[in-house]
N, C-alpha and C positions, 0 to 999 in steps of 0.2 A: 404632965406628960401622960399620966394614967387616964385622965379625962379625955385627952386627945385620942388615945388608942381605943377606948371604949366607944366614944362618939363616932369614930371612923368605922368601926365594925358595925355599929348600929346603922350608920348610913348605908353601908354595904348590904346589910340584910334588907333594909327598906327598899333600896334600889333594886335588889334581886326580886322581891315579891312584886314590886311595881312593874317591872319588866315582864314578869310571868303573866300578870293580870292583863296588861296591855296587849301582849302577844296573843293570849288566848282569845280576847275579843276581836282583835284585828284579823286573826287567821280565819274567822268565820265569815268574813266579808268576801264577796265575789272578786275574781281576778280583775274584772273590768274597772273596779274602783281604785286600783293601785295608782299612786301618783296623781290622784285627782282630789279636788276639794270635797267631793261627795264622801270619800272615805272618812275624813275628819268630821264631816257633818253627821254621818250615821254613828260614828264612834262617840261623839259628844252626847248622844242620847242613850248610850249603853252604860248602865250603872256599874258594871264590873270594870269597864275601862276608866270611868271617872274615879273609882276607888284607886286604880293604879296611878292615875295622875295625882290624886291626893297623897298617896304614899310617897310619890316622887318629891312632892313639896316638903313632906316631913323629912325625907332623906337629905334634901338640900339644907334643911335646918340643922340636922346633926352634923353635916359636913361643915357648915359655918361655925358651929360650936367647936368642932375639932380643930379648925384652922385658927381659932382664937387662942388655943392652948398649945398647939404644936405646929411645926413647919410643914409646908406643902410636900416636901420630900419624904415625910413620914406618913402624912394623911392619905395622899393619893395612892400609894402602893397598897395600903390597907383596904381602901375602898374597892380596889380591884378584886378583893375577896368575894364580891357579889357574884362573880361567875361560879365560884365553888358552891354557892347556895342556889343560884338561879337554874343552872342546867339540871342538877338532880331533881329540883322541885318541879321543873317543867316535865321531866321524864315521868315522875310519879303521877303528875296530873293526867298524863296521857296513858297511864298504866303500862309503862315500858320499863324494862330493867337495863340499867347502864352496865356495860361490860368493861373489861380492862382497857379496851381501845378508847371508849368514850371518856372514861375517867382520866386516862393519860392525856388525851387531847385537851380536856378542860383544865387540868392542872398545869399543862405546858403553857397554855395561853396566860393563865393567871400568874404563874411563877415567872415566865419570861417578861411579861409587862412590868411586874413589880421589880424585877432585876434591872431592867433597862432604866426605869425611873429612878431607882435608888442610886445607880451608878452615875447617870447623867446629872442628877440633882439640879434641875433648872432653878435659877434664882435671879433676883435683881431686875433691871430694866426700867425704862421710863416711858410711860404711855404717850408722852408729848414728844418723843424722839423723832417719829416718822413724819415726813411731809406727804403731800397729796400723791405725787408720782409713785413712791414706793407702795403706798396703799393700793393704787390702781393696778400696779403690776402684780401685787400679791392677790388681789381679788380676781384678776384675770387668770392667774395660774390655778387658783382654787376652782374657779369656774370651769376651766379646762379639765381638771381632774374629775369634777362632778359629772360633766357631760360625758367624759370617757367611761366612767364607771356605769352610768345609766345606759350608755350605748352597749356596753358589754353585757349588762343585765338583760338586754332584749334578746340576745342570742344564747344566753345560758338558761338552764332549767334547774329546778329543785333547790337544794341548799346554796349552790353557787350563785343563783340569781339573787337570793336574799342577801348573800355576802356582798355582792356587787352594789346593791342598793344601800346596804349598811356602810360601805366604803364611802359612797357619796354623802350619806348622812353624817358620818364622822368628820369628813372634810369641812362640811358646812358648820357643824357644831364646834369644831376646833377653832374655826374663824370667828364664830359667835362668841367664844370665850375671850378672844382678843378684843373684839368690839366691845364686849362688856367691860373689860378693864379700861379701855379708852373712855367709855361713857361714865364709869364710876369716877375716874380721875377728873372729868369735867364737872361732875356733880359736886365735887369738893369745893368748887369755886362758885357754886350757886346753880339754880335751876335754869336760868336764862342761857348761860354758856353751854349747858348740855343740850337745850332745845335748839340752839343755833348751830350745833355741830352735826354734820351729815352722818357721823358714826352712830348717833342715837337712832336714826331712822333705818340705817343699814342693820342695826342690831335687831330691830323689830322684824324686818324682812327675813333675816337669817334665822331668827327664832321660829317663825311660822314655817319657813321652808324646811328647816331641820326637823321640826315636829312631823311634817308631812312625810318626809323621807324616812324617818325612823318607823313610823306606823306602817308605811308601805313595805319596809323591810320585814317587819313583824308579820305582815299579811302574806308576804310571798314565800316564806319558808320558816323552818323551825328556829326556836329561840337561840340554840347553840350556834347557828350559822350567822345570825344577825348581831346578837349582843357581843359576841367575842370580837368581831370585826369593828363594831362601833366603839367598844372600850379600848381597842388598840389604836384605832385611827385618830380619835378625838385628841388625846394628849400629845400624840406625835405631831399632829398638825398645829396644835396650840403652841407647843414649845418651838417648833420650827418657825412659825410666823412671828412669835414673840422675839426670837433671835434676830430675824430679819428687820422687823419694824421697831422694836423697843430696845434693841441691843441687850437682850437678856443673855445671861451666861450659863453655860453648862460645863461640867467637868470633862476634860479631855486628856489625852496622853495615854501612855501605856501604864497599867493594863486597863484603865477605866474605859476607854473607847472600845476595846476588845470585848469587855463585859457587856457594854451597851449593845453592841452588834450581836453578840451571842444571845442576849435576851430577846432582841427583835426577831432573830432567826428562830428561836424557840416558839415565839408567838405565831409566826408564819407556819411552822410545822404543825403546831396544835390546831390551827384553823383548818389546814388541809386534812388532817386526820378526822376532824369533826364533820367537815363538809362531805367527806367520802364515806361516812358511816351509815350503813343501812338502818341502824336503830334510830339515829337522829332524823334521817329522811322519813322514816315511818311515823315519827311523832307528829309531823305536820300533815302527813297524809290522813291520819286518823281524824284530826280536827277538821280537815277540809271535807271529809266524808260525813261529818256530823257525829262522829264517835267521840269517846272521851274516856 
């Protein structure tokens, strides 16, 4: 259990630094590149961004190690600690000082998400449970959420725009996690069953699309506005889709469900506090102006 805790915290730190490096590189790109392949093309030639991607790979390694020694219900809430590292690190990089408002918003998101995950404690499920029709309905609903978030982002500005794009990214990456589970299950039966399944190719599309959406969210606004929404949306979508498709179970009843709802409400309140913070908005403005 000690190894699981240490590996989870190490993963959180690596994810935090990786996000800061990626957002720093993406924020320097012009607005016209958002949600286009050109953004990824230019970022792929940026050494700082590539370092961020490399650190993310290391973080996934620590996460895998943590899951080998501890349950998901312990590992995932600890990894959420990345927000506590990432937001202050980003502020320091921009030479800005976080006040009580920014600290309370960051801690509210991290604590609320950890509380919701610990109380719900998702578990079980069978990746072979779902047929084609439930998959199509799920993908259709997720697609509608993504389109709605991106449409909202077009009429929003500042941190709210980045949060809207991060919401779309989180929905895609949450679905990507479920597609990954289905693909890994088929790989247990050999390479050919995996290559014959449509989920394998949908996984590739979701991974590329999710990467583009994440970097676009980083490009459009400050890290606190994008990473907090992404970290909150991805597990919620993954758990919800897992329940619908794989018959995964979560703890319910009183007072567990009330604690879960309270945790999610705390997350929403924290995001609103950060998105309306002048300090957080200024951090992105400085980078867009070429300062640092």
